[in-house]
C-alpha positions as CSV (number, residue, x, y, z in Angstrom):
1,X,-20.3,-98.0,20.5
2,X,-22.9,-95.2,20.8
3,X,-21.2,-92.1,22.1
4,X,-23.0,-88.9,23.2
5,X,-21.0,-85.6,23.3
6,X,-22.3,-83.1,25.9
7,X,-21.3,-79.8,24.4
8,X,-20.6,-81.1,20.9
9,X,-20.3,-77.8,19.0
10,X,-17.1,-76.7,20.8
11,X,-14.0,-76.8,18.6
12,X,-12.3,-79.6,20.5
13,X,-15.4,-81.5,21.2
14,X,-16.6,-81.3,17.6
15,X,-13.3,-82.5,16.2
16,X,-13.2,-85.3,18.7
17,X,-16.7,-86.3,17.7
18,X,-15.6,-86.4,14.0
19,X,-12.6,-88.6,15.0
20,X,-14.9,-91.0,16.9
21,X,-17.3,-91.1,13.9
22,X,-14.3,-91.8,11.5
23,X,-13.3,-94.7,13.9
24,X,-16.6,-96.3,13.3
25,X,-18.6,-95.3,16.3
26,X,-22.2,-94.1,16.3
27,X,-22.0,-90.5,17.4
28,X,-24.6,-88.0,18.6
29,X,-24.5,-84.9,20.8
30,X,-26.1,-81.8,22.1
31,X,-25.2,-78.2,22.7
32,X,-26.9,-75.1,24.0
33,X,-26.5,-73.5,20.6
34,X,-26.2,-75.7,17.5
35,X,-24.8,-73.4,14.8
36,X,-22.5,-73.4,11.7
37,X,-19.8,-74.0,10.8
38,X,-19.3,-76.8,13.3
39,X,-22.9,-78.0,13.1
40,X,-22.7,-78.2,9.3
41,X,-19.5,-80.3,9.4
42,X,-20.9,-82.6,12.1
43,X,-24.2,-83.2,10.3
44,X,-22.4,-83.9,7.1
45,X,-20.4,-86.7,8.9
46,X,-23.6,-88.4,10.0
47,X,-23.6,-87.1,13.6
48,X,-27.1,-86.5,15.1
49,X,-27.3,-83.1,16.8
50,X,-29.8,-81.9,19.5
51,X,-30.5,-78.3,20.5
52,X,-30.3,-77.7,24.2
53,X,-29.8,-80.1,27.1
54,X,-32.5,-82.4,28.4
55,X,-32.0,-85.2,30.9
56,X,-35.2,-87.0,29.8
57,X,-34.0,-87.1,26.2
58,X,-30.6,-88.3,27.3
59,X,-32.3,-91.1,29.2
60,X,-34.3,-92.1,26.1
61,X,-31.2,-92.1,23.9
62,X,-29.3,-94.5,26.1
63,X,-25.8,-94.0,24.7
64,X,-23.1,-96.5,25.8
65,X,-20.9,-93.6,26.9
66,X,-21.3,-89.9,27.6
67,X,-18.4,-87.5,27.0
68,X,-18.7,-84.5,29.3
69,X,-17.2,-81.4,27.8
70,X,-14.8,-79.1,29.8
71,X,-17.4,-76.3,29.8
72,X,-19.9,-78.4,31.8
73,X,-19.9,-78.1,35.6
74,X,-22.0,-79.0,38.6
75,X,-25.6,-77.6,38.3
76,X,-25.8,-78.5,34.6
77,X,-29.1,-80.5,34.1
78,X,-27.6,-83.4,32.3
79,X,-24.6,-83.6,34.6
80,X,-26.8,-83.7,37.6
81,X,-28.9,-86.4,36.1
82,X,-25.8,-88.5,35.3
83,X,-24.6,-88.1,38.9
84,X,-28.0,-88.8,40.5
85,X,-28.9,-91.9,38.5
86,X,-25.5,-93.4,37.6
87,X,-27.5,-94.8,34.7
88,X,-24.8,-94.2,32.1
89,X,-21.0,-94.3,32.1
90,X,-19.3,-91.0,31.5
91,X,-15.8,-89.7,30.8
92,X,-13.8,-86.6,29.9
93,X,-12.8,-85.6,26.3
94,X,-9.1,-86.3,26.9
95,X,-9.8,-89.7,28.4
96,X,-12.0,-90.6,25.4
97,X,-9.2,-89.6,23.0
98,X,-6.7,-91.7,24.9
99,X,-8.9,-94.8,24.8
100,X,-10.5,-94.5,21.3
101,X,-8.1,-92.6,19.2
102,X,-4.6,-92.4,20.6
103,X,-4.2,-96.0,21.9
104,X,-1.5,-97.8,19.9
105,X,-0.4,-94.7,17.9
106,X,2.9,-92.9,17.8
107,X,1.6,-89.8,19.5
108,X,3.2,-86.4,19.0
109,X,1.8,-84.0,21.7
110,X,2.3,-80.3,21.1
111,X,2.3,-78.3,24.4
112,X,3.3,-74.8,25.5
113,X,1.8,-71.6,26.7
114,X,1.9,-70.1,23.2
115,X,1.9,-71.5,19.7
116,X,0.3,-74.9,20.3
117,X,-2.3,-74.6,17.5
118,X,0.1,-73.3,14.9
119,X,2.8,-75.9,15.8
120,X,0.3,-78.7,15.7
121,X,-0.9,-77.6,12.3
122,X,2.7,-77.3,11.0
123,X,3.7,-80.7,12.2
124,X,0.6,-82.4,10.6
125,X,1.1,-80.3,7.4
126,X,4.8,-81.3,7.1
127,X,4.1,-85.0,7.6
128,X,1.3,-84.9,4.9
129,X,3.5,-83.0,2.5
130,X,6.1,-85.7,3.0
131,X,3.8,-88.4,1.8
132,X,2.5,-89.7,5.2
133,X,-1.1,-89.9,6.4
134,X,-0.8,-88.7,10.0
135,X,-3.8,-88.4,12.3
136,X,-4.2,-85.1,14.0
137,X,-6.4,-83.0,16.2
138,X,-5.9,-79.2,16.0
139,X,-7.5,-76.8,18.5
140,X,-8.4,-74.2,15.9
141,X,-9.3,-73.8,12.2
142,X,-6.2,-74.4,10.1
143,X,-5.9,-73.4,6.5
144,X,-3.2,-76.1,6.2
145,X,-3.9,-78.9,6.7
146,X,-7.4,-78.5,5.2
147,X,-9.3,-79.8,8.3
148,X,-9.0,-79.5,12.0
149,X,-9.0,-83.3,12.6
150,X,-8.2,-86.5,10.7
151,X,-7.9,-90.1,11.9
152,X,-5.1,-90.9,9.5
153,X,-3.4,-94.3,9.0
154,X,-2.8,-96.4,12.1
155,X,0.9,-96.9,11.1
156,X,1.6,-93.2,10.9
157,X,2.0,-90.7,13.8
158,X,-0.9,-88.9,15.5
159,X,-0.3,-85.2,16.2
160,X,-2.4,-83.6,18.9
161,X,-2.6,-80.2,20.5
162,X,-1.8,-80.8,24.2
163,X,-3.6,-78.3,26.4
164,X,-2.5,-77.8,30.0
165,X,-6.0,-76.7,31.0
166,X,-8.0,-79.2,33.2
167,X,-9.8,-82.2,31.7
168,X,-13.3,-81.9,33.2
169,X,-15.0,-80.8,36.4
170,X,-14.3,-84.3,37.9
171,X,-10.7,-84.5,36.6
172,X,-8.5,-81.6,37.3
173,X,-5.4,-83.0,35.6
174,X,-4.1,-81.2,32.5
175,X,-5.6,-82.6,29.3
176,X,-2.1,-83.5,27.9
177,X,-1.5,-86.0,30.8
178,X,-4.0,-88.4,29.0
179,X,-2.3,-88.3,25.6
180,X,0.4,-90.9,26.0
181,X,3.2,-89.0,24.2
182,X,6.0,-90.7,22.3
183,X,7.2,-87.2,21.4
184,X,6.3,-84.2,23.6
185,X,6.9,-80.8,22.2
186,X,7.3,-78.0,24.9
187,X,7.2,-74.8,22.9
188,X,7.4,-72.4,25.9
189,X,6.2,-72.1,29.5
190,X,4.7,-69.1,31.3
191,X,2.1,-68.5,33.9
192,X,-1.4,-68.5,32.5
193,X,-4.8,-69.9,33.4
194,X,-5.0,-68.2,36.8
195,X,-8.3,-70.0,37.5
196,X,-6.5,-73.3,37.4
197,X,-2.9,-72.8,38.5
198,X,-1.7,-71.1,41.6
199,X,1.6,-69.7,40.3
200,X,4.4,-70.4,37.8
201,X,5.8,-73.4,39.8
202,X,2.3,-75.0,39.6
203,X,2.4,-74.7,35.8
204,X,5.9,-76.1,35.7
205,X,4.8,-79.0,37.8
206,X,2.2,-80.1,35.3
207,X,4.6,-79.8,32.4
208,X,7.1,-81.9,34.3
209,X,4.5,-84.5,34.8
210,X,4.0,-84.6,31.0
211,X,7.7,-85.3,30.5
212,X,7.6,-88.1,33.0
213,X,5.3,-90.1,30.9
214,X,7.5,-89.9,27.7
215,X,9.1,-93.4,27.3
216,X,12.8,-93.8,27.5
217,X,12.9,-94.3,23.7
218,X,10.7,-91.3,23.2
219,X,11.7,-87.6,22.8
220,X,11.1,-84.3,24.5
221,X,11.5,-81.4,22.0
222,X,12.1,-78.4,24.2
223,X,12.6,-74.7,23.7
224,X,16.1,-74.4,24.9
225,X,15.9,-70.6,25.1
226,X,13.1,-70.7,27.7
227,X,14.4,-70.3,31.2
228,X,11.2,-71.6,32.7
229,X,11.6,-74.9,30.7
230,X,15.3,-75.1,31.5
231,X,14.3,-75.1,35.1
232,X,12.6,-78.4,34.7
233,X,16.1,-80.0,34.7
234,X,17.8,-82.6,32.5
235,X,14.8,-85.0,32.2
236,X,17.1,-88.1,32.4
237,X,14.3,-90.6,32.0
238,X,14.0,-89.8,28.3
239,X,15.8,-88.2,25.4
240,X,15.8,-84.4,24.9
241,X,16.3,-82.2,21.9
242,X,16.7,-78.5,22.4
243,X,15.6,-76.0,19.8
244,X,16.1,-72.2,19.7
245,X,18.5,-69.4,18.8
246,X,21.1,-70.0,21.5
247,X,24.3,-71.8,20.7
248,X,23.7,-74.6,23.2
249,X,20.7,-75.9,21.3
250,X,20.7,-79.0,19.1
251,X,18.6,-77.3,16.4
252,X,19.3,-73.6,16.0
253,X,17.4,-70.9,14.2
254,X,19.9,-68.4,12.7
255,X,19.9,-65.4,10.4
256,X,16.3,-64.6,11.0
257,X,15.1,-61.6,9.1
258,X,11.6,-60.2,8.5
259,X,10.4,-58.1,5.6
260,X,6.9,-56.9,4.4
261,X,6.5,-60.0,2.2
262,X,7.5,-62.6,4.8
263,X,10.4,-63.9,6.8
264,X,13.6,-65.9,6.2
265,X,15.9,-68.0,8.4
266,X,18.2,-71.0,8.4
267,X,18.1,-74.1,10.5
268,X,21.4,-75.7,11.8
269,X,21.4,-79.2,13.2
270,X,24.4,-79.4,15.6
271,X,26.2,-76.8,13.4
272,X,25.3,-78.7,10.1
273,X,23.1,-76.9,7.6
274,X,19.6,-78.4,7.6
275,X,17.4,-75.9,5.7
276,X,17.0,-72.4,4.4
277,X,13.4,-71.2,4.9
278,X,11.4,-68.5,3.3
279,X,7.7,-68.2,4.1
280,X,4.9,-65.7,4.7
281,X,4.4,-66.2,8.4
282,X,5.2,-63.4,10.9
283,X,7.8,-63.2,13.6
284,X,10.6,-65.1,15.2
285,X,8.0,-66.9,17.3
286,X,6.5,-68.5,14.2
287,X,10.0,-69.4,13.0
288,X,10.5,-71.2,16.3
289,X,7.1,-73.0,15.8
290,X,8.3,-74.2,12.4
291,X,11.6,-75.4,13.9
292,X,9.8,-77.3,16.6
293,X,7.4,-78.8,14.2
294,X,10.2,-79.9,11.7
295,X,12.1,-81.5,14.5
296,X,9.0,-83.3,15.9
297,X,7.9,-84.5,12.5
298,X,11.4,-85.9,11.6
299,X,11.7,-87.6,15.0
300,X,8.3,-89.2,14.5
301,X,9.5,-90.9,11.3
302,X,12.7,-92.3,12.8
303,X,13.0,-95.9,14.1
304,X,12.4,-96.0,17.9
305,X,16.1,-96.8,18.6
306,X,17.5,-94.1,16.3
307,X,19.8,-91.6,17.9
308,X,20.3,-87.9,17.3
309,X,22.7,-88.4,14.4
310,X,19.8,-89.8,12.4
311,X,17.9,-86.6,12.5
312,X,20.0,-85.0,9.8
313,X,22.0,-87.8,8.2
314,X,25.1,-87.1,6.3
315,X,24.4,-87.6,2.6
316,X,27.0,-89.1,0.2
317,X,29.1,-86.3,-1.3
318,X,27.5,-83.7,0.9
319,X,30.7,-82.8,2.6
320,X,29.2,-83.6,6.0
321,X,26.0,-81.6,5.5
322,X,22.5,-82.4,4.6
323,X,20.0,-79.9,3.3
324,X,16.3,-80.5,3.9
325,X,14.5,-81.3,0.7
326,X,17.5,-83.0,-0.8
327,X,16.5,-85.5,-3.4
328,X,19.4,-87.8,-2.8
329,X,18.7,-91.0,-0.9
330,X,21.1,-91.6,2.1
331,X,23.1,-94.8,2.0
332,X,21.6,-98.0,3.5
333,X,18.3,-97.7,5.4
334,X,19.0,-94.2,6.8
335,X,15.8,-92.0,6.8
336,X,15.4,-89.4,4.1
337,X,15.6,-85.9,5.6
338,X,12.2,-84.3,5.9
339,X,11.4,-81.9,3.1
340,X,10.7,-78.4,4.4
341,X,10.2,-76.8,1.1
342,X,6.4,-76.9,1.6
343,X,6.7,-74.4,4.4
344,X,6.8,-71.7,1.7
345,X,3.1,-72.6,1.0
346,X,1.9,-72.9,4.6
347,X,-1.0,-70.4,5.1
348,X,-1.3,-70.6,8.8
349,X,-4.3,-70.9,11.1
350,X,-7.4,-68.7,11.1
351,X,-7.4,-66.0,13.9
352,X,-3.6,-66.2,14.2
353,X,-2.3,-63.0,12.7
354,X,-5.0,-63.4,10.1
355,X,-5.0,-60.5,7.6
356,X,-8.6,-59.5,7.0
357,X,-8.2,-56.2,5.1
358,X,-5.1,-55.5,2.9
359,X,-5.1,-52.1,1.2
360,X,-2.2,-49.7,0.7
361,X,-3.6,-47.3,3.3
362,X,-5.2,-49.8,5.8
363,X,-4.4,-53.3,7.1
364,X,-6.7,-55.1,9.5
365,X,-5.5,-58.2,11.4
366,X,-7.3,-60.5,13.8
367,X,-5.2,-62.4,16.4
368,X,-6.0,-64.9,19.1
369,X,-3.6,-63.2,21.5
370,X,-4.6,-63.1,25.1
371,X,-1.3,-63.3,27.0
372,X,1.1,-60.4,27.2
373,X,4.1,-62.2,25.7
374,X,2.0,-63.1,22.6
375,X,0.8,-59.5,22.3
376,X,4.4,-58.2,22.6
377,X,5.9,-60.6,20.1
378,X,3.2,-59.9,17.6
379,X,3.4,-56.2,17.9
380,X,7.2,-56.3,17.5
381,X,6.9,-58.5,14.4
382,X,4.4,-56.1,12.9
383,X,6.8,-53.2,13.1
384,X,9.0,-55.1,10.7
385,X,6.2,-56.6,8.7
386,X,4.3,-53.3,8.2
387,X,7.0,-50.6,8.1
388,X,5.8,-47.0,8.3
389,X,2.3,-48.0,9.6
390,X,0.6,-46.5,12.6
391,X,-0.3,-49.5,14.8
392,X,-3.7,-49.5,16.5
393,X,-4.1,-52.3,19.0
394,X,-7.6,-53.3,20.2
395,X,-7.6,-55.7,23.2
396,X,-10.4,-57.6,24.9
397,X,-9.5,-58.7,28.5
398,X,-11.6,-61.8,28.3
399,X,-9.6,-64.9,29.4
400,X,-9.6,-66.0,33.0
401,X,-6.1,-64.5,33.4
402,X,-6.3,-61.4,31.3
403,X,-9.4,-60.0,33.0
404,X,-7.6,-60.0,36.3
405,X,-4.5,-58.1,37.6
406,X,-2.3,-61.1,37.7
407,X,-0.3,-60.0,34.6
408,X,-1.4,-56.3,34.6
409,X,2.2,-54.9,34.5
410,X,3.1,-57.3,31.6
411,X,0.0,-56.3,29.6
412,X,0.8,-52.6,30.1
413,X,4.3,-53.0,28.7
414,X,3.1,-55.1,25.8
415,X,0.3,-52.8,24.7
416,X,2.7,-49.8,25.0
417,X,4.4,-51.2,21.9
418,X,1.5,-49.9,19.8
419,X,0.9,-46.3,18.8
420,X,-2.8,-46.3,19.9
421,X,-4.6,-48.8,22.2
422,X,-8.4,-49.5,22.4
423,X,-9.3,-51.5,25.5
424,X,-12.6,-53.3,25.7
425,X,-14.6,-53.7,28.9
426,X,-13.4,-56.5,31.2
427,X,-15.3,-59.6,30.6
428,X,-17.6,-60.8,33.4
429,X,-16.3,-58.0,35.6
430,X,-19.1,-58.5,38.1
431,X,-17.6,-61.9,39.0
432,X,-14.4,-60.3,40.2
433,X,-13.7,-58.1,43.3
434,X,-12.6,-54.6,42.3
435,X,-9.1,-55.1,43.6
436,X,-8.8,-58.3,41.5
437,X,-10.1,-56.8,38.3
438,X,-7.9,-55.6,35.4
439,X,-7.3,-51.9,36.1
440,X,-8.3,-50.1,32.9
441,X,-7.5,-46.6,34.3
442,X,-4.0,-47.7,35.4
443,X,-3.3,-48.9,31.8
444,X,-4.5,-45.7,30.3
445,X,-2.3,-43.7,32.6
446,X,0.7,-45.9,31.8
447,X,0.1,-45.4,28.1
448,X,-0.3,-41.7,28.4
449,X,3.1,-41.4,30.2
450,X,4.7,-43.1,27.2
451,X,3.0,-41.1,24.5
452,X,0.6,-43.8,23.4
453,X,-3.0,-42.8,22.8
454,X,-5.3,-44.9,25.0
455,X,-9.1,-45.3,24.6
456,X,-11.8,-47.3,26.3
457,X,-15.6,-47.6,26.4
458,X,-18.1,-49.3,28.7
459,X,-19.2,-51.5,25.8
460,X,-17.5,-53.1,22.9
461,X,-20.1,-51.5,20.6
462,X,-19.0,-48.1,21.9
463,X,-15.4,-49.1,21.5
464,X,-16.1,-49.9,17.8
465,X,-17.3,-46.4,17.2
466,X,-14.1,-45.0,18.7
467,X,-11.9,-47.3,16.6
468,X,-13.8,-46.4,13.4
469,X,-13.6,-42.7,14.1
470,X,-9.8,-42.9,14.6
471,X,-8.9,-45.2,11.7
472,X,-11.6,-45.3,9.0
473,X,-10.0,-42.6,6.9
474,X,-6.8,-44.1,5.7
475,X,-4.2,-41.6,4.6
476,X,-0.6,-41.0,5.1
477,X,1.0,-42.7,7.0
478,X,-0.9,-46.0,6.4
479,X,-2.7,-47.6,9.3
480,X,-2.6,-51.1,10.8
481,X,-5.5,-52.2,13.1
482,X,-5.0,-55.4,15.1
483,X,-7.7,-57.0,17.2
484,X,-6.4,-59.2,20.1
485,X,-9.0,-61.5,21.7
486,X,-9.6,-65.2,22.5
487,X,-13.3,-64.7,22.0
488,X,-15.7,-62.9,19.7
489,X,-15.1,-59.3,20.9
490,X,-18.9,-59.1,20.7
491,X,-18.7,-59.3,16.9
492,X,-17.1,-55.9,16.5
493,X,-14.2,-57.3,14.3
494,X,-16.5,-58.3,11.5
495,X,-18.5,-55.0,11.8
496,X,-15.3,-53.0,11.7
497,X,-14.1,-54.8,8.5
498,X,-17.5,-54.1,6.9
499,X,-17.2,-50.4,7.9
500,X,-13.7,-50.0,6.4
501,X,-13.8,-52.2,3.3
502,X,-13.3,-50.2,0.2
């Protein structure tokens, strides 16, 4: 089949195009800006790329199917041509994945307000390190596994990041509804995407819909510490495993501790020791991501009818316990426990607490954080990870939620955990009514009352000058500068790194 991707250079669209190519389809596409690194990867895979959008060109190409990217909307020239002529069939990205990639696979769908990308990468990484060849689609740029997408072996699981955002301008269902989960991982649930969802119950509704399409012999792996997920109920139509720190969870995270060189914790499966973990990733939130990924990966390797007792089987001579990574083979046909020792080598995902500068006097971190809970958890973790450092937090209100006042109070409390805050201009502020727009002055006043230095500027270029002026000279105490954004921050992160590199 000849498949045309409209908006091919987006992260998700580009990785889906690579999967379609790996599946044997002829793939081509267009984007407003065709640029590396995605354009280089696509071209190397034999995918033809076109700069800009042109209905006449699309008519000449005559693909068998057009995949309309989520960023496309009414008024787009190629969209309008498709609707006017009905000359070519079209579909959404999630629907294409369902039909051409996920059909017939044992799908592990990773969902949640936070941590989807990291948990997807962790699940795929663990399966690969345990000798399997899973397929996967990760909505970011992982360092482990080495690529963002891979078709994998048909007999092995397919791990996919399940986004709750809508599928296309003509399909307002959440993307993850298309993904036919055998295992659905629900990391957490909070209100986000204010342009799509009305309120928290609206978000809970779509997550509940996801659980309703998990088969009775499937699994829901659920954050048992999250009150918003617990409110979904018992989910009696399928099997549920709860993960967290609380004693009521099936898989518990205990003895978490964080030091400058990393974090350690233990996993207990129904009070039986399962693993002792030491790794370089930050925060309890990443420990939870690892626990969710380990549980999902182990479940994906069990026979369909296996029960909870098979997750961590008792090994002969183990005294009723089983440690992950044990070399002993369980009796009979029981599955070997998943080896979690590779977690010590997991390098994470780019732009997720990514350390860009590491000197004794100055650390610089880039983070994809754009929700107040993510900002707060990261800043708390950095207090332990970088003891004695003055923490400077730069934040770009760019997402469709963060640039509004919907979560204003939560953002103020989160940013107050830093020692100094640098707030960029609200993205696309002219598109919002003044009373709807994130209130910069209210934030600065809130910070001042709590002894936190606050700074802003009408432009990100101007903000960069302020940040450089306050942090460039590293002395005593040492400084930590963290940039929070789900976009480019107008390129000031790279320019700051160039300015402060020794």
